[in-house]
N, CA, C, O and the ligand as a Tripos MOL2 file, in Angstrom:
@<TRIPOS>MOLECULE
protein
  229   227    58     0     0
PROTEIN
NO_CHARGES

@<TRIPOS>ATOM
      1 N          38.3280   18.6930 -136.4280 N.3       1 MET1
      2 CA         38.9260   18.8080 -135.0960 C.3       1 MET1
      3 C          37.9120   19.3770 -134.1100 C.2       1 MET1
      4 O          37.0000   20.1180 -134.4770 O.2       1 MET1
      5 N          38.0980   19.0150 -132.8780 N.am      2 GLY2
      6 CA         37.2040   19.5280 -131.8480 C.3       2 GLY2
      7 C          35.9630   18.6820 -131.6560 C.2       2 GLY2
      8 O          35.2200   18.8850 -130.6960 O.2       2 GLY2
      9 N          35.7240   17.7290 -132.5590 N.am      3 LEU3
     10 CA         34.5860   16.8420 -132.3930 C.3       3 LEU3
     11 C          34.9250   15.7420 -131.3990 C.2       3 LEU3
     12 O          36.0960   15.4930 -131.1150 O.2       3 LEU3
     13 N          33.9080   15.0910 -130.8770 N.am      4 PHE4
     14 CA         34.2100   14.1110 -129.8390 C.3       4 PHE4
     15 C          34.7500   12.8030 -130.3860 C.2       4 PHE4
     16 O          35.3020   11.9980 -129.6350 O.2       4 PHE4
     17 N          34.6000   12.5830 -131.6770 N.am      5 LYS5
     18 CA         35.2350   11.3980 -132.2470 C.3       5 LYS5
     19 C          36.5830   11.7890 -132.8090 C.2       5 LYS5
     20 O          36.6830   12.4560 -133.8380 O.2       5 LYS5
     21 N          37.6020   11.3650 -132.1210 N.am      6 LYS6
     22 CA         38.9490   11.7340 -132.5310 C.3       6 LYS6
     23 C          39.5660   10.6400 -133.3670 C.2       6 LYS6
     24 O          39.1590    9.4790 -133.3210 O.2       6 LYS6
     25 N          40.5610   11.0470 -134.1340 N.am      7 LYS7
     26 CA         41.2820   10.0930 -134.9710 C.3       7 LYS7
     27 C          42.6990    9.9490 -134.4610 C.2       7 LYS7
     28 O          43.3000   10.8820 -133.9300 O.2       7 LYS7
     29 N          43.2030    8.7560 -134.6410 N.am      8 CYS8
     30 CA         44.5930    8.5020 -134.2910 C.3       8 CYS8
     31 C          45.4930    9.2580 -135.2700 C.2       8 CYS8
     32 O          45.3100    9.1890 -136.4850 O.2       8 CYS8
     33 N          46.4530    9.9690 -134.7220 N.am      9 GLU9
     34 CA         47.3550   10.7750 -135.5450 C.3       9 GLU9
     35 C          48.2530    9.8940 -136.4250 C.2       9 GLU9
     36 O          48.7720   10.3450 -137.4460 O.2       9 GLU9
     37 N          48.4210    8.6570 -136.0210 N.am     10 TYR10
     38 CA         49.3120    7.7620 -136.7600 C.3      10 TYR10
     39 C          48.5640    6.9250 -137.8010 C.2      10 TYR10
     40 O          48.9110    6.9630 -138.9810 O.2      10 TYR10
     41 N          47.5440    6.1690 -137.3820 N.am     11 CYS11
     42 CA         46.8880    5.2610 -138.3280 C.3      11 CYS11
     43 C          45.5730    5.8330 -138.8770 C.2      11 CYS11
     44 O          44.9550    5.2450 -139.7640 O.2      11 CYS11
     45 N          45.1530    6.9950 -138.3360 N.am     12 ARG12
     46 CA         43.9600    7.6970 -138.8400 C.3      12 ARG12
     47 C          42.6480    6.9720 -138.5600 C.2      12 ARG12
     48 O          41.6190    7.2880 -139.1580 O.2      12 ARG12
     49 N          42.6840    6.0240 -137.6730 N.am     13 LYS13
     50 CA         41.4470    5.3440 -137.2970 C.3      13 LYS13
     51 C          40.6910    6.1850 -136.2790 C.2      13 LYS13
     52 O          41.2770    6.9360 -135.5000 O.2      13 LYS13
     53 N          39.3860    6.0350 -136.3120 N.am     14 LYS14
     54 CA         38.5820    6.7260 -135.3100 C.3      14 LYS14
     55 C          38.7670    6.0280 -133.9620 C.2      14 LYS14
     56 O          38.8810    4.8050 -133.8790 O.2      14 LYS14
     57 N          38.7930    6.8260 -132.9400 N.am     15 ILE15
     58 CA         39.0150    6.2770 -131.6030 C.3      15 ILE15
     59 C          37.7330    6.3980 -130.7920 C.2      15 ILE15
     60 O          37.0690    7.4340 -130.7820 O.2      15 ILE15
     61 N          37.4120    5.3100 -130.1190 N.am     16 LYS16
     62 CA         36.2300    5.3270 -129.2540 C.3      16 LYS16
     63 C          36.4360    6.3280 -128.1300 C.2      16 LYS16
     64 O          37.5380    6.5050 -127.6110 O.2      16 LYS16
     65 N          35.3380    6.9710 -127.7770 N.am     17 ARG17
     66 CA         35.4110    7.9550 -126.7080 C.3      17 ARG17
     67 C          35.9440    7.3380 -125.4230 C.2      17 ARG17
     68 O          35.5140    6.2600 -125.0110 O.2      17 ARG17
     69 N          36.8750    8.0280 -124.8030 N.am     18 GLY18
     70 CA         37.4320    7.5460 -123.5420 C.3      18 GLY18
     71 C          38.6170    6.6280 -123.7240 C.2      18 GLY18
     72 O          39.3140    6.3070 -122.7620 O.2      18 GLY18
     73 N          38.8550    6.1970 -124.9740 N.am     19 ARG19
     74 CA         39.9570    5.2640 -125.2340 C.3      19 ARG19
     75 C          41.1720    5.9700 -125.8150 C.2      19 ARG19
     76 O          42.2260    5.3610 -125.9960 O.2      19 ARG19
     77 N          41.0230    7.2370 -126.1020 N.am     20 GLU20
     78 CA         42.1220    7.9390 -126.7680 C.3      20 GLU20
     79 C          43.2710    8.2490 -125.7940 C.2      20 GLU20
     80 O          43.0690    8.4580 -124.5980 O.2      20 GLU20
     81 N          44.4470    8.2660 -126.3500 N.am     21 ILE21
     82 CA         45.6410    8.5740 -125.5770 C.3      21 ILE21
     83 C          46.2230    9.8620 -126.1180 C.2      21 ILE21
     84 O          46.5000    9.9840 -127.3110 O.2      21 ILE21
     85 N          46.4040   10.8170 -125.2290 N.am     22 SER22
     86 CA         47.0070   12.0760 -125.6370 C.3      22 SER22
     87 C          48.4680   12.0920 -125.2270 C.2      22 SER22
     88 O          48.8410   11.7020 -124.1210 O.2      22 SER22
     89 N          49.2710   12.5550 -126.1570 N.am     23 LYS23
     90 CA         50.6940   12.6310 -125.8550 C.3      23 LYS23
     91 C          51.2310   13.9150 -126.4390 C.2      23 LYS23
     92 O          50.8910   14.2890 -127.5610 O.2      23 LYS23
     93 N          52.0570   14.5790 -125.6860 N.am     24 LYS24
     94 CA         52.6690   15.8050 -126.1960 C.3      24 LYS24
     95 C          53.8800   15.4070 -127.0310 C.2      24 LYS24
     96 O          54.8230   14.7820 -126.5450 O.2      24 LYS24
     97 N          53.8220   15.7870 -128.2930 N.am     25 ILE25
     98 CA         54.8780   15.4360 -129.2320 C.3      25 ILE25
     99 C          55.7070   16.6780 -129.5340 C.2      25 ILE25
    100 O          55.1770   17.7530 -129.8180 O.2      25 ILE25
    101 N          56.9900   16.5040 -129.4660 N.am     26 ASN26
    102 CA         57.8870   17.6030 -129.7940 C.3      26 ASN26
    103 C          57.9340   17.7780 -131.3060 C.2      26 ASN26
    104 O          58.4170   16.9060 -132.0280 O.2      26 ASN26
    105 N          57.4410   18.8870 -131.7660 N.am     27 ASP27
    106 CA         57.3630   19.1290 -133.2040 C.3      27 ASP27
    107 C          58.6370   19.8030 -133.7010 C.2      27 ASP27
    108 O          58.9240   20.9370 -133.3180 O.2      27 ASP27
    109 N          59.3980   19.1220 -134.5450 N.am     28 PRO28
    110 CA         60.6710   19.6770 -135.0060 C.3      28 PRO28
    111 C          60.5060   20.8470 -135.9680 C.2      28 PRO28
    112 O          61.4210   21.6550 -136.1250 O.2      28 PRO28
    113 N          59.3610   20.9410 -136.6040 N.am     29 VAL29
    114 CA         59.1270   22.0310 -137.5560 C.3      29 VAL29
    115 C          58.8290   23.3340 -136.8200 C.2      29 VAL29
    116 O          59.4220   24.3730 -137.1070 O.2      29 VAL29
    117 N          57.9010   23.2630 -135.8670 N.am     30 PHE30
    118 CA         57.5000   24.4710 -135.1380 C.3      30 PHE30
    119 C          58.2740   24.6320 -133.8370 C.2      30 PHE30
    120 O          58.1600   25.6490 -133.1530 O.2      30 PHE30
    121 N          59.0660   23.6110 -133.5040 N.am     31 LYS31
    122 CA         59.8790   23.6360 -132.2920 C.3      31 LYS31
    123 C          59.0560   23.9120 -131.0400 C.2      31 LYS31
    124 O          59.3940   24.7610 -130.2150 O.2      31 LYS31
    125 N          57.9680   23.1640 -130.9320 N.am     32 ASN32
    126 CA         57.1670   23.2810 -129.7150 C.3      32 ASN32
    127 C          56.4800   21.9590 -129.4410 C.2      32 ASN32
    128 O          56.5350   21.0330 -130.2510 O.2      32 ASN32
    129 N          55.8430   21.8850 -128.3060 N.am     33 LEU33
    130 CA         55.1260   20.6710 -127.9530 C.3      33 LEU33
    131 C          53.6780   20.7930 -128.3990 C.2      33 LEU33
    132 O          53.0000   21.7860 -128.1340 O.2      33 LEU33
    133 N          53.2250   19.7470 -129.0860 N.am     34 LYS34
    134 CA         51.8410   19.7410 -129.5410 C.3      34 LYS34
    135 C          51.1690   18.4900 -129.0190 C.2      34 LYS34
    136 O          51.7350   17.3980 -129.0690 O.2      34 LYS34
    137 N          49.9730   18.6560 -128.5220 N.am     35 GLU35
    138 CA         49.2640   17.4990 -128.0260 C.3      35 GLU35
    139 C          48.5570   16.7900 -129.1720 C.2      35 GLU35
    140 O          47.7360   17.3760 -129.8780 O.2      35 GLU35
    141 N          48.8970   15.5090 -129.3420 N.am     36 LYS36
    142 CA         48.3150   14.6980 -130.4030 C.3      36 LYS36
    143 C          47.5450   13.5480 -129.7730 C.2      36 LYS36
    144 O          47.7870   13.1630 -128.6290 O.2      36 LYS36
    145 N          46.6220   13.0170 -130.5400 N.am     37 THR37
    146 CA         45.7900   11.9430 -130.0280 C.3      37 THR37
    147 C          46.0750   10.6420 -130.7690 C.2      37 THR37
    148 O          46.2470   10.6280 -131.9880 O.2      37 THR37
    149 N          46.1220    9.5570 -130.0160 N.am     38 PHE38
    150 CA         46.4290    8.2490 -130.5970 C.3      38 PHE38
    151 C          45.4800    7.1920 -130.0690 C.2      38 PHE38
    152 O          44.8540    7.3540 -129.0220 O.2      38 PHE38
    153 N          45.3880    6.0880 -130.8320 N.am     39 CYS39
    154 CA         44.5240    4.9850 -130.4230 C.3      39 CYS39
    155 C          45.2190    4.0930 -129.4020 C.2      39 CYS39
    156 O          44.5620    3.3840 -128.6390 O.2      39 CYS39
    157 N          46.5230    4.1290 -129.3890 N.am     40 SER40
    158 CA         47.2620    3.3040 -128.4360 C.3      40 SER40
    159 C          48.6060    3.9470 -128.1420 C.2      40 SER40
    160 O          49.1020    4.7770 -128.9040 O.2      40 SER40
    161 N          49.1770    3.5470 -127.0290 N.am     41 LEU41
    162 CA         50.4810    4.0730 -126.6490 C.3      41 LEU41
    163 C          51.5400    3.6910 -127.6710 C.2      41 LEU41
    164 O          52.4870    4.4320 -127.9320 O.2      41 LEU41
    165 N          51.3430    2.4970 -128.2440 N.am     42 GLU42
    166 CA         52.2520    2.0020 -129.2600 C.3      42 GLU42
    167 C          52.3250    2.9710 -130.4520 C.2      42 GLU42
    168 O          53.4110    3.3190 -130.9160 O.2      42 GLU42
    169 N          51.1770    3.3890 -130.9240 N.am     43 HIS43
    170 CA         51.1460    4.3100 -132.0560 C.3      43 HIS43
    171 C          51.7170    5.6630 -131.6860 C.2      43 HIS43
    172 O          52.3340    6.3260 -132.5190 O.2      43 HIS43
    173 N          51.5230    6.0730 -130.4660 N.am     44 ALA44
    174 CA         52.0920    7.3360 -129.9980 C.3      44 ALA44
    175 C          53.6110    7.2860 -130.0710 C.2      44 ALA44
    176 O          54.2640    8.2490 -130.4730 O.2      44 ALA44
    177 N          54.1610    6.1400 -129.6720 N.am     45 GLU45
    178 CA         55.6150    5.9980 -129.6650 C.3      45 GLU45
    179 C          56.1890    5.9140 -131.0780 C.2      45 GLU45
    180 O          57.2430    6.4840 -131.3600 O.2      45 GLU45
    181 N          55.4960    5.2070 -131.9560 N.am     46 ILE46
    182 CA         55.9640    5.1170 -133.3490 C.3      46 ILE46
    183 C          55.9360    6.4950 -134.0040 C.2      46 ILE46
    184 O          56.8690    6.8930 -134.7010 O.2      46 ILE46
    185 N          54.8450    7.2050 -133.7620 N.am     47 TYR47
    186 CA         54.7020    8.5340 -134.3540 C.3      47 TYR47
    187 C          55.8210    9.4600 -133.8860 C.2      47 TYR47
    188 O          56.4230   10.1920 -134.6710 O.2      47 TYR47
    189 N          56.0760    9.4020 -132.5920 N.am     48 GLU48
    190 CA         57.1220   10.2500 -132.0220 C.3      48 GLU48
    191 C          58.4850    9.9140 -132.6170 C.2      48 GLU48
    192 O          59.2950   10.7990 -132.8930 O.2      48 GLU48
    193 N          58.7210    8.6220 -132.8080 N.am     49 LYS49
    194 CA         59.9850    8.1710 -133.3750 C.3      49 LYS49
    195 C          60.1210    8.6700 -134.8100 C.2      49 LYS49
    196 O          61.1810    9.1490 -135.2130 O.2      49 LYS49
    197 N          59.0470    8.5540 -135.5710 N.am     50 GLU50
    198 CA         59.1010    8.9640 -136.9740 C.3      50 GLU50
    199 C          59.3090   10.4600 -137.1310 C.2      50 GLU50
    200 O          60.0310   10.9080 -138.0210 O.2      50 GLU50
    201 N          58.6740   11.2230 -136.2630 N.am     51 ILE51
    202 CA         58.7960   12.6720 -136.3940 C.3      51 ILE51
    203 C          60.2020   13.1300 -136.0060 C.2      51 ILE51
    204 O          60.7040   14.1310 -136.5160 O.2      51 ILE51
    205 N          60.8290   12.3830 -135.0970 N.am     52 SER52
    206 CA         62.1910   12.7500 -134.7180 C.3      52 SER52
    207 C          63.1850   12.3510 -135.8030 C.2      52 SER52
    208 O          64.2610   12.9390 -135.9070 O.2      52 SER52
    209 N          62.8310   11.3580 -136.6080 N.am     53 LEU53
    210 CA         63.6970   10.9730 -137.7260 C.3      53 LEU53
    211 C          63.6480   12.0220 -138.8420 C.2      53 LEU53
    212 O          64.6530   12.2920 -139.5000 O.2      53 LEU53
    213 N          62.4720   12.6030 -139.0410 N.am     54 LYS54
    214 CA         62.3190   13.6410 -140.0510 C.3      54 LYS54
    215 C          63.2180   14.8420 -139.7520 C.2      54 LYS54
    216 O          63.7240   15.5160 -140.6490 O.2      54 LYS54
    217 N          63.3910   15.0740 -138.4610 N.am     55 LYS55
    218 CA         64.2080   16.1720 -137.9880 C.3      55 LYS55
    219 C          65.6450   16.0760 -138.5080 C.2      55 LYS55
    220 O          66.2990   17.0860 -138.7690 O.2      55 LYS55
    221 N          66.1150   14.8330 -138.6500 N.am     56 CYS56
    222 CA         67.5070   14.5910 -139.0440 C.3      56 CYS56
    223 C          67.7540   14.8190 -140.5240 C.2      56 CYS56
    224 O          68.9070   14.9260 -140.9430 O.2      56 CYS56
    225 N          66.7120   14.8960 -141.3170 N.am     57 ARG57
    226 CA         66.9100   15.0010 -142.7570 C.3      57 ARG57
    227 C          67.3020   16.4050 -143.1810 C.2      57 ARG57
    228 O          67.5050   16.6570 -144.3680 O.2      57 ARG57
    229 ZN         46.5290    4.2660 -134.2510 Zn       58 ZN58
@<TRIPOS>BOND
     1     1     2 1
     2     2     3 1
     3     3     4 2
     4     3     5 am
     5     5     6 1
     6     6     7 1
     7     7     8 2
     8     7     9 am
     9     9    10 1
    10    10    11 1
    11    11    12 2
    12    11    13 am
    13    13    14 1
    14    14    15 1
    15    15    16 2
    16    15    17 am
    17    17    18 1
    18    18    19 1
    19    19    20 2
    20    19    21 am
    21    21    22 1
    22    22    23 1
    23    23    24 2
    24    23    25 am
    25    25    26 1
    26    26    27 1
    27    27    28 2
    28    27    29 am
    29    29    30 1
    30    30    31 1
    31    31    32 2
    32    31    33 am
    33    33    34 1
    34    34    35 1
    35    35    36 2
    36    35    37 am
    37    37    38 1
    38    38    39 1
    39    39    40 2
    40    39    41 am
    41    41    42 1
    42    42    43 1
    43    43    44 2
    44    43    45 am
    45    45    46 1
    46    46    47 1
    47    47    48 2
    48    47    49 am
    49    49    50 1
    50    50    51 1
    51    51    52 2
    52    51    53 am
    53    53    54 1
    54    54    55 1
    55    55    56 2
    56    55    57 am
    57    57    58 1
    58    58    59 1
    59    59    60 2
    60    59    61 am
    61    61    62 1
    62    62    63 1
    63    63    64 2
    64    63    65 am
    65    65    66 1
    66    66    67 1
    67    67    68 2
    68    67    69 am
    69    69    70 1
    70    70    71 1
    71    71    72 2
    72    71    73 am
    73    73    74 1
    74    74    75 1
    75    75    76 2
    76    75    77 am
    77    77    78 1
    78    78    79 1
    79    79    80 2
    80    79    81 am
    81    81    82 1
    82    82    83 1
    83    83    84 2
    84    83    85 am
    85    85    86 1
    86    86    87 1
    87    87    88 2
    88    87    89 am
    89    89    90 1
    90    90    91 1
    91    91    92 2
    92    91    93 am
    93    93    94 1
    94    94    95 1
    95    95    96 2
    96    95    97 am
    97    97    98 1
    98    98    99 1
    99    99   100 2
   100    99   101 am
   101   101   102 1
   102   102   103 1
   103   103   104 2
   104   103   105 am
   105   105   106 1
   106   106   107 1
   107   107   108 2
   108   107   109 am
   109   109   110 1
   110   110   111 1
   111   111   112 2
   112   111   113 am
   113   113   114 1
   114   114   115 1
   115   115   116 2
   116   115   117 am
   117   117   118 1
   118   118   119 1
   119   119   120 2
   120   119   121 am
   121   121   122 1
   122   122   123 1
   123   123   124 2
   124   123   125 am
   125   125   126 1
   126   126   127 1
   127   127   128 2
   128   127   129 am
   129   129   130 1
   130   130   131 1
   131   131   132 2
   132   131   133 am
   133   133   134 1
   134   134   135 1
   135   135   136 2
   136   135   137 am
   137   137   138 1
   138   138   139 1
   139   139   140 2
   140   139   141 am
   141   141   142 1
   142   142   143 1
   143   143   144 2
   144   143   145 am
   145   145   146 1
   146   146   147 1
   147   147   148 2
   148   147   149 am
   149   149   150 1
   150   150   151 1
   151   151   152 2
   152   151   153 am
   153   153   154 1
   154   154   155 1
   155   155   156 2
   156   155   157 am
   157   157   158 1
   158   158   159 1
   159   159   160 2
   160   159   161 am
   161   161   162 1
   162   162   163 1
   163   163   164 2
   164   163   165 am
   165   165   166 1
   166   166   167 1
   167   167   168 2
   168   167   169 am
   169   169   170 1
   170   170   171 1
   171   171   172 2
   172   171   173 am
   173   173   174 1
   174   174   175 1
   175   175   176 2
   176   175   177 am
   177   177   178 1
   178   178   179 1
   179   179   180 2
   180   179   181 am
   181   181   182 1
   182   182   183 1
   183   183   184 2
   184   183   185 am
   185   185   186 1
   186   186   187 1
   187   187   188 2
   188   187   189 am
   189   189   190 1
   190   190   191 1
   191   191   192 2
   192   191   193 am
   193   193   194 1
   194   194   195 1
   195   195   196 2
   196   195   197 am
   197   197   198 1
   198   198   199 1
   199   199   200 2
   200   199   201 am
   201   201   202 1
   202   202   203 1
   203   203   204 2
   204   203   205 am
   205   205   206 1
   206   206   207 1
   207   207   208 2
   208   207   209 am
   209   209   210 1
   210   210   211 1
   211   211   212 2
   212   211   213 am
   213   213   214 1
   214   214   215 1
   215   215   216 2
   216   215   217 am
   217   217   218 1
   218   218   219 1
   219   219   220 2
   220   219   221 am
   221   221   222 1
   222   222   223 1
   223   223   224 2
   224   223   225 am
   225   225   226 1
   226   226   227 1
   227   227   228 2
@<TRIPOS>SUBSTRUCTURE
     1 MET1         2 RESIDUE 1 A MET
     2 GLY2         6 RESIDUE 1 A GLY
     3 LEU3        10 RESIDUE 1 A LEU
     4 PHE4        14 RESIDUE 1 A PHE
     5 LYS5        18 RESIDUE 1 A LYS
     6 LYS6        22 RESIDUE 1 A LYS
     7 LYS7        26 RESIDUE 1 A LYS
     8 CYS8        30 RESIDUE 1 A CYS
     9 GLU9        34 RESIDUE 1 A GLU
    10 TYR10       38 RESIDUE 1 A TYR
    11 CYS11       42 RESIDUE 1 A CYS
    12 ARG12       46 RESIDUE 1 A ARG
    13 LYS13       50 RESIDUE 1 A LYS
    14 LYS14       54 RESIDUE 1 A LYS
    15 ILE15       58 RESIDUE 1 A ILE
    16 LYS16       62 RESIDUE 1 A LYS
    17 ARG17       66 RESIDUE 1 A ARG
    18 GLY18       70 RESIDUE 1 A GLY
    19 ARG19       74 RESIDUE 1 A ARG
    20 GLU20       78 RESIDUE 1 A GLU
    21 ILE21       82 RESIDUE 1 A ILE
    22 SER22       86 RESIDUE 1 A SER
    23 LYS23       90 RESIDUE 1 A LYS
    24 LYS24       94 RESIDUE 1 A LYS
    25 ILE25       98 RESIDUE 1 A ILE
    26 ASN26      102 RESIDUE 1 A ASN
    27 ASP27      106 RESIDUE 1 A ASP
    28 PRO28      110 RESIDUE 1 A PRO
    29 VAL29      114 RESIDUE 1 A VAL
    30 PHE30      118 RESIDUE 1 A PHE
    31 LYS31      122 RESIDUE 1 A LYS
    32 ASN32      126 RESIDUE 1 A ASN
    33 LEU33      130 RESIDUE 1 A LEU
    34 LYS34      134 RESIDUE 1 A LYS
    35 GLU35      138 RESIDUE 1 A GLU
    36 LYS36      142 RESIDUE 1 A LYS
    37 THR37      146 RESIDUE 1 A THR
    38 PHE38      150 RESIDUE 1 A PHE
    39 CYS39      154 RESIDUE 1 A CYS
    40 SER40      158 RESIDUE 1 A SER
    41 LEU41      162 RESIDUE 1 A LEU
    42 GLU42      166 RESIDUE 1 A GLU
    43 HIS43      170 RESIDUE 1 A HIS
    44 ALA44      174 RESIDUE 1 A ALA
    45 GLU45      178 RESIDUE 1 A GLU
    46 ILE46      182 RESIDUE 1 A ILE
    47 TYR47      186 RESIDUE 1 A TYR
    48 GLU48      190 RESIDUE 1 A GLU
    49 LYS49      194 RESIDUE 1 A LYS
    50 GLU50      198 RESIDUE 1 A GLU
    51 ILE51      202 RESIDUE 1 A ILE
    52 SER52      206 RESIDUE 1 A SER
    53 LEU53      210 RESIDUE 1 A LEU
    54 LYS54      214 RESIDUE 1 A LYS
    55 LYS55      218 RESIDUE 1 A LYS
    56 CYS56      222 RESIDUE 1 A CYS
    57 ARG57      226 RESIDUE 1 A ARG
    58 ZN58       229 GROUP 0 **** ****
Protein backbone atom coordinates (compact mmCIF):
# COMPACT_ATOMS: atom_id res chain seq x y z
CA MET A 1 0.00 0.00 0.00
CA GLY A 2 1.06 3.55 -0.57
CA LEU A 3 2.95 2.70 -3.74
CA PHE A 4 2.01 4.43 -6.95
CA LYS A 5 0.90 1.24 -8.62
CA LYS A 6 -2.43 0.48 -7.11
CA LYS A 7 -4.48 -2.65 -7.38
CA CYS A 8 -8.16 -2.96 -7.98
CA GLU A 9 -9.88 -3.96 -4.75
CA TYR A 10 -12.21 -6.24 -6.68
CA CYS A 11 -10.22 -8.04 -9.40
CA ARG A 12 -6.73 -7.40 -7.93
CA LYS A 13 -5.33 -6.19 -11.22
CA LYS A 14 -2.74 -3.48 -11.25
CA ILE A 15 -4.11 -0.15 -12.34
CA LYS A 16 -2.28 2.25 -14.59
CA ARG A 17 -1.42 5.52 -12.96
CA GLY A 18 -4.15 8.09 -13.41
CA ARG A 19 -6.72 5.47 -14.38
CA GLU A 20 -7.71 4.41 -10.90
CA ILE A 21 -11.12 5.16 -9.49
CA SER A 22 -11.49 5.86 -5.82
CA LYS A 23 -14.76 5.22 -4.12
CA LYS A 24 -15.72 5.47 -0.50
CA ILE A 25 -17.19 2.14 0.50
CA ASN A 26 -19.33 1.73 3.55
CA ASP A 27 -17.66 -1.00 5.55
CA PRO A 28 -20.21 -3.07 7.47
CA VAL A 29 -17.57 -4.60 9.73
CA PHE A 30 -15.97 -1.38 10.96
CA LYS A 31 -19.07 0.71 10.30
CA ASN A 32 -17.21 3.48 8.57
CA LEU A 33 -16.37 4.76 5.14
CA LYS A 34 -13.16 3.51 3.62
CA GLU A 35 -11.66 4.73 0.42
CA LYS A 36 -10.95 1.85 -1.95
CA THR A 37 -9.37 1.84 -5.36
CA PHE A 38 -10.79 0.19 -8.46
CA CYS A 39 -9.88 -0.25 -12.10
CA SER A 40 -13.34 0.74 -13.25
CA LEU A 41 -16.58 2.15 -11.94
CA GLU A 42 -18.17 -1.18 -12.75
CA HIS A 43 -15.90 -3.02 -10.34
CA ALA A 44 -16.48 -0.38 -7.69
CA GLU A 45 -20.21 -0.98 -7.92
CA ILE A 46 -19.92 -4.78 -7.83
CA TYR A 47 -17.62 -4.59 -4.83
CA GLU A 48 -19.99 -2.29 -3.01
CA LYS A 49 -22.90 -4.59 -3.76
CA GLU A 50 -21.04 -7.65 -2.51
CA ILE A 51 -19.93 -6.03 0.70
CA SER A 52 -23.48 -4.95 1.45
CA LEU A 53 -24.67 -8.53 0.93
CA LYS A 54 -22.15 -9.78 3.48
CA LYS A 55 -23.75 -7.42 5.96
CA CYS A 56 -27.01 -9.38 5.74
CA ARG A 57 -25.49 -12.69 6.74
ZN1 LIG B 1 -11.07 -4.39 -11.32
